N, C-alpha and C positions, 0 to 999 in steps of 0.2 A: 157146218163145223169147220173151225179154223185149223189149218195145219199146225203140227207141233212147232212151238218156238216162233210163231208168226210175229208176236209183239216185239221180241228181241230182234228177229230178222229184219223187220221194217226199220226199226230204230238204227241198227248197225248200218244198213245200206243207205239210209238217208244221210247219216253222218259221213259215210265214205264218199257218197256222191258229191256232197258239198266240198269235202277236202280235195277230191279229184279235180273238181272244177277250178278250185283256187290254185292248187299246186301244179297240176299237169294240163290245165286248159281243156278238161274233158268236154268233148262234143258228142252229143247223142242225136242220131237221125233215125227216122222211120219208126218211132215208137208205136204209131198207129197200125203198123203191120203185125204187131203181136196181139193175137186174140186174148181178150181179157177173161174169157171163160172157156172151159173145156180143155181136154188133153192136148198138149202141143209140145213139140221138140224145138228147142233153140239150138242150132248147130253152128258153132263158131270155129274159125281158124284158131290156131294155138301158138302163141309166141313166148309166153312167160308164165311164171307162177302167179302173177298178178291178174291173169285173165279171168278166172272164176269170180273173184270179188268185183272186178270192174264191170263185167257183163251183168252180174247180179245187181250192182248198184244202178246200172243204166236201164235195166228192164222194168217195165211198168207193172209187173206182177211178181208174186212170190215164185221162186225157182227151187228145184231140187237138184242136187249135185252128186256126181260120183267123185269120191276122194280116195287116194291111195290107202290101202288097208293098214299100212304101217302107221299112219297118223292116228289111228284109233287105238294104238297101244300106249299112247301118252294120255294119262287120265284127265288132266285139266283140258287139254286140247280136244280130246274126244267129246267132253261135255259141251264145249263151245260149238264145234262143227256139227254135232248132232242137233243142237238147238237151231243151227242155221240150215237145217234140212239136208245135210250131207249124209251119204251112206257109202259103205266101203266097197272097193272094187280091186281085184287083182289086175296086174298088168295084162293088157289084151282083152279087157272087158270080161270079167268072170261071169259065169252062168248065174250065180246068185244075184249079182248086181243088175244084170239084164232083166232078171225076173222081177226084182224090186222096181226097176224103172218102168217096166210094163204095167205093174200094179198102180204106180203113181199116175201114169198116162190114162189108164182105164178108169181111174177114179177122178179124172178131170184136172190133174195137176200138170205143171210145166216142168220139163226136165232139160237141163243144159248139158249138151254133149260136145265133145271135140272130135269130129269125124276122123281126123288124121291120127288120133290115138296117142300122139306124143308132140312135144313142142318142136317147132321148126328152128333149127340152128342157124339157118341163113336167111330166115324171113320169107322164103318162098313157100308156096303151098305144096303140100304133098298129097298123095292119093288117099281116098277115104277107106277106112276099115269098114267091115260089114255091119257093125253094130247099129249105126244110125239108120240104115236102110231096113234092117230087120225089125227094129222097134217101130218104125213108121208103118211098115207093112202089116205087122202083126197087131199093132194098136189101132190101125186105121185113123191116124191123127195127122194133122198138118205139120209141116216142118218149116220153121223160119230160119233161113240162112243168116248168119251174123258175120259181117266183115269188121274185123278188129285191126287197128293199127296203132303204133306208138308205145305199146306196153313193153316192147323189147328194149326200148331206149328211154326209160323214164327220166334219166339225167338230162337228155336233150329237151324233153318236154318241160322239165323244171326250169330250164334256161330259156324257154319259149322259142326254141329252134324248131320244135315240132309240137304236135298235140296228140293226145290219146283220143281216138275216134271210135265210136261204136255205131255201126249202121245196121239196123234191122231191115232186112230185105223182104219183099213181098213173099208170102208163104207158098210153099209147094203144097198142093192139095191132093188127097188120095186119088181123085179121078185122073191125075196125071200118070199114075202107074197101074190103074185098074185094067184088068184083062191080060196083064203080063204074067208069065209063070213066076212063082214066088222068088226064086233065085235071081231071075232077071230083074224083077221089080226092086229087090233090095239093092242090086248093083246100080240100077238107074237112079234111085233116090240119092245115093252117095255122089254119083257123077253130077247130077243136077245141082246139088248143094254146092259142090266145089266150083262148078262153072259159074254160078251166080255170085259167089264170093269173089272169084277171080275177075269177073266183069267189073265189080265195084272197086277192087284194089288195083286193077290193071296188071295183075300178075299172070302173064302168059309168056311162054307155055308153062303148064304146071310141072313140077318136078316129078319125074318118074311116073307119069300117068298118061295113058294114051288117049287124051282128049285135047 
């Protein structure tokens, strides 16, 4: 059974991926690290409002997204983002949104999350919120860290001074936190995700995080 809006979803992202390559020199690495079947979390650092569509266009499979609840109050926009597999979330990962994300994962879908919970103002990586770890542990699904760069300065990319890069990193597997108490496992997942993103981007030390 196809997810709702898959035809429109794939068409929009194919067009966006082509435009991003032409306009911003989009580079995509590590697509083979994204499992093509089964529940999986893609966990990316967060730089700008362009991040969800850029990661969606780069990913080799259909993704589901959390979007600010306020966007669903605009009728035409609501129809579009719902067709593109977005579902509403209150700031700080609302309980309803986490429940919906867990349903998607258990149904074999792929969910895009931003572990930091908000966009970085200075480009540095911040500490992970508990949502990504909780979903990974409760859903028993792998987590693919995603290192994203360039989306904060699209003007520089347009002038070819920089490029937008999306790197899908080798997935974290449930066995990496098996045997840990649930709270510790959730914390560990978030730390591992940000560590691996930092390794790719070279962003050490992380901002306000004790690793």
